[in-house]
C-alpha positions, -999 to 999 in steps of 0.1 A, spaced: 113 -215 -5 77 -201 -6 78 -191 31 112 -174 26 98 -153 -3 68 -144 17 90 -132 46 112 -112 22 82 -96 6 66 -87 39 99 -73 52 104 -51 21 68 -40 23 70 -29 59 103 -11 57 105 5 23 103 43 24 70 44 5 53 22 31 69 42 60 56 74 46 22 59 39 19 46 75 28 81 88 2 97 67 -24 69 73 -21 76 111 -31 111 105 -58 102 81 -71 76 106 -72 102 133 -90 126 109 -115 100 99 -123 93 136 -127 130 144 -148 138 113 -169 107 121 -178 122 154 -184 156 138 -206 140 112 -228 123 139 -235 158 154 -242 173 120 -265 145 109 -285 144 141 -288 182 141 -299 186 106 -321 155 99 -324 137 66 -338 165 45 -314 193 55 -285 169 56 -293 161 19 -290 198 11 -259 202 32 -243 173 14 -251 187 -20 -235 220 -11 -204 202 3 -202 184 -30 -204 218 -47 -175 229 -25 -154 199 -34 -160 204 -71 -153 242 -69 -121 235 -50 -109 212 -78 -119 237 -105 -100 265 -86 -69 243 -85 -64 241 -123 -43 210 -118 -15 229 -102 -13 208 -70 -1 176 -86 20 193 -111 38 213 -83 42 181 -62 60 165 -92 82 195 -99 91 202 -62 97 166 -53 121 162 -82 143 190 -69 138 188 -32 166 164 -22 193 178 -45 185 215 -49 163 229 -21 167 264 -35 151 254 -68 123 236 -49 117 268 -29 114 287 -61 89 262 -75 69 263 -43 67 301 -44 54 301 -80 29 274 -73 14 290 -42 9 324 -57 -3 312 -90 -28 289 -74 -40 317 -51 -44 342 -80 -63 318 -103 -86 307 -73 -95 343 -66 -106 348 -102 -127 316 -102 -142 325 -68 -153 359 -80 -169 344 -112 -187 317 -91 -201 343 -66 -213 364 -95 -233 334 -109 -245 320 -76 -282 327 -82 -287 310 -116 -264 281 -106 -282 273 -73 -316 276 -89 -313 259 -123 -284 235 -120 -287 224 -83 -325 226 -80 -321 248 -49 -342 279 -56 -337 307 -31 -305 292 -17 -279 314 -34 -265 326 0 -258 290 10 -242 283 -24 -220 314 -20 -209 302 14 -200 268 -2 -178 286 -27 -161 306 1 -153 273 17 -138 261 -15 -116 292 -16 -104 283 19 -96 248 9 -73 263 -18 -52 279 10 -50 247 32 -46 224 1 -15 244 -9 2 238 24 -7 201 22 8 199 -12 41 215 -1 44 191 29 36 162 5 62 172 -21 89 176 5 81 141 21 70 156 55 41 132 59 42 134 97 36 171 96 9 166 70 -8 142 94 -6 169 121 -23 194 98 -51 169 90 -57 160 127 -54 195 140 -80 210 117 -103 181 122 -101 184 160 -110 221 158 -139 212 135 -152 186 161 -148 211 190 -168 238 170 -195 213 160 -198 202 196 -202 238 208 -228 246 182 -247 213 189 -249 219 226 -260 255 220 -287 242 195 -271 265 168 -259 238 144 -277 244 112 -271 247 75 -256 282 78 -233 276 108 -222 242 94 -211 257 61 -193 286 78 -177 269 106 -172 233 93 -165 243 58 -145 274 56 -135 277 92 -117 243 95 -99 248 62 -85 281 73 -73 264 105 -55 238 84 -38 266 63 -26 281 96 -12 249 109 3 240 76 20 274 72 36 270 107 49 235 98 64 243 65 101 231 63 126 259 68 143 252 34 111 266 18 116 299 33 138 325 16 141 340 51 126 327 83 102 356 86 87 353 52 80 318 39 68 316 3 74 353 -4 60 369 -35 82 358 -65 74 389 -86 48 393 -114 72 388 -142 86 355 -127 51 342 -121 40 349 -158 72 334 -171 73 302 -151 36 294 -147 31 279 -182 53 249 -173 31 240 -143 -1 246 -163 10 226 -192 15 194 -171 -14 203 -148 -41 209 -173 -46 173 -180 -47 164 -143 -70 193 -138 -95 179 -163 -90 144 -147 -96 158 -112 -127 176 -122 -139 143 -137 -130 125 -105 -151 148 -84 -180 144 -108 -176 107 -105 -177 111 -67 -208 133 -66 -226 132 -100 -248 104 -88 -260 125 -59 -268 154 -82 -288 130 -104 -306 116 -74 -316 152 -64 -335 155 -97 -358 126 -90 -359 118 -53 -371 137 -21 -345 154 0 -347 128 27 -339 99 2 -309 121 -10 -299 124 27 -298 86 30 -276 82 0 -254 112 11 -248 95 44 -237 63 28 -216 81 2 -200 101 31 -191 70 51 -178 53 20 -157 85 14 -142 83 49 -132 47 42 -118 59 9 -94 82 27 -73 51 31 -70 50 -8 -64 88 -8 -35 83 15 -20 57 -8 -24 80 -37 -7 108 -19 23 87 -10 26 67 -43 26 96 -67 63 103 -60 72 66 -60 55 60 -94 71 92 -108 106 79 -100 104 44 -116 132 40 -140 135 3 -149 112 -26 -155 124 -43 -124 115 -11 -104 81 -12 -120 74 -48 -113 85 -44 -77 63 -14 -73 33 -32 -87 40 -63 -65 42 -43 -33 13 -22 -43 -10 -52 -49 1 -69 -17 -6 -37 2 -40 -31 -16 -50 -68 -10 -44 -66 28 -63 -33 31 -92 -47 11 -95 -78 33 -96 -56 64 -123 -34 50 -146 -63 43 -151 -64 81 -172 -33 78 -200 -51 59 -216 -67 89 -207 -39 112 -227 -14 91 -261 -30 101 -257 -17 136 -234 13 137 -253 34 113 -286 32 133 -267 34 165 -247 65 158 -269 84 134 -304 72 146 -331 49 134 -342 74 108 -311 67 88 -314 29 86 -321 32 49 -284 42 45 -271 7 56 -275 -13 24 -263 16 3 -231 19 24 -224 -18 20 -227 -15 -18 -205 16 -19 -179 -2 1 -174 -26 -28 -168 4 -51 -141 16 -27 -124 -18 -26 -123 -18 -64 -106 16 -63 -80 4 -38 -71 -27 -58 -67 -8 -91 -49 23 -78 -12 10 -82 -16 5 -119 -35 37 -126 -6 57 -111 17 45 -139 5 76 -158 31 94 -137 58 68 -146 52 73 -184 45 110 -181 10 107 -196 -14 128 -176 -36 131 -206 -45 94 -202 -60 102 -168 -81 130 -183 -94 108 -211 -102 79 -187 -120 101 -162 -139 118 -189 -151 85 -202 -161 75 -166 -182 107 -162 -200 101 -195 -206 65 -185 -219 74 -151 -242 101 -166 -257 77 -191 -260 48 -167 -274 71 -140 -300 86 -163 -311 50 -172 -309 32 -139 -318 58 -112 -354 63 -123 -357 25 -123 -337 14 -93 -334 46 -73 -303 49 -51 -292 13 -60 -291 23 -96 -268 51 -87 -243 27 -70 -245 4 -101 -238 33 -124 -209 44 -103 -193 10 -103 -199 5 -140 -182 39 -148 -151 30 -127 -147 -3 -145 -148 13 -179 -123 40 -168 -98 14 -154 -101 -8 -186 -94 22 -208 -64 34 -188 -48 0 -186 -53 -6 -223 -37 27 -232 -8 22 -208 1 -13 -221 18 1 -252 42 20 -230 53 -11 -209 77 -22 -237 94 11 -238 107 9 -202 143 -2 -197 152 -38 -184 180 -23 -163 
């Protein structure tokens, strides 16, 4: 009996649409991880620990700015477009047009404001005096990611995960080729890395994504995502912003959770030590792309749950999937002791232990992801914002306490502690909604 149940669970896990979509996307993300891994080797070896620490800090700025420029519109649009895509493609196209132009307009305003404040932010907040040019380039890279991210969101919302994989791999392949050329020409430095590997690859991703958009999103074949008109944009944008505002706050907090520890380390430690931690954090981030692929696919699944049996099936399949992935990731623990020095050089041996600790944080995220996405089931994006805000405050307080005492290890402990607090708060707040879902 038990063996029969396991066979049925395994069969449903492999062949359900969510898993198939996830596997398609995972293939693209795996290819992207491999290509970005090779790119990272070239960047790390060319820059060295100190400059790589500065580069990583600026890339974190780019990630944070990209989320700020988004205003929560991406996930709100994915929810709105996905709900209409199968039954009313014309309405989905209309939502896609509003999303694209609203996101582009708000990002332009944010980019202009950030460039105007480049000097004081780089000097006083980032402890990078005299680096306002590099900070400005990081912001331009964030603007380019708005364009590419919009295309990715539209492919996600319309369930074209194979095309989304092509975008991820195509832009990463161009990034690797560019990094290789710059490395061989001895021109791979902070400036060229930010321009080429930041803004350049994002623009390539935008171009590929635009080309791969499904035809049903085009009012006419020659003008996909045409301008919807200013009045239409002003009239329809509040609905996206109302839902997206909570996810916007939550996503800002998520990026702070991802990088706040590195910003704090930069206040106390030398750039080389920040570089060690940045490498470990970057490698853990590449592993976490597996979790990101699950998140991308499961949003639409969690949003469509209607009954308690659907919810229980979703959680059961989600935890089986997360458990298998986590066991596979444990194999990276012993491998880290040789692949970091081998690929990045003996000067980065200090990153080995930090990566092993951060891998535990990644596994915790993978296991807890299915239940956290129930905020979409119960239409409570505000819970995500509250939980992520508490995480940021927890990380800040623990980091200020532990980093001066334990150094980079204190940053890892603070990050894990913040995530545990956030998950506990979210689950506690979601429990009261469980009884409201139908038994049918």
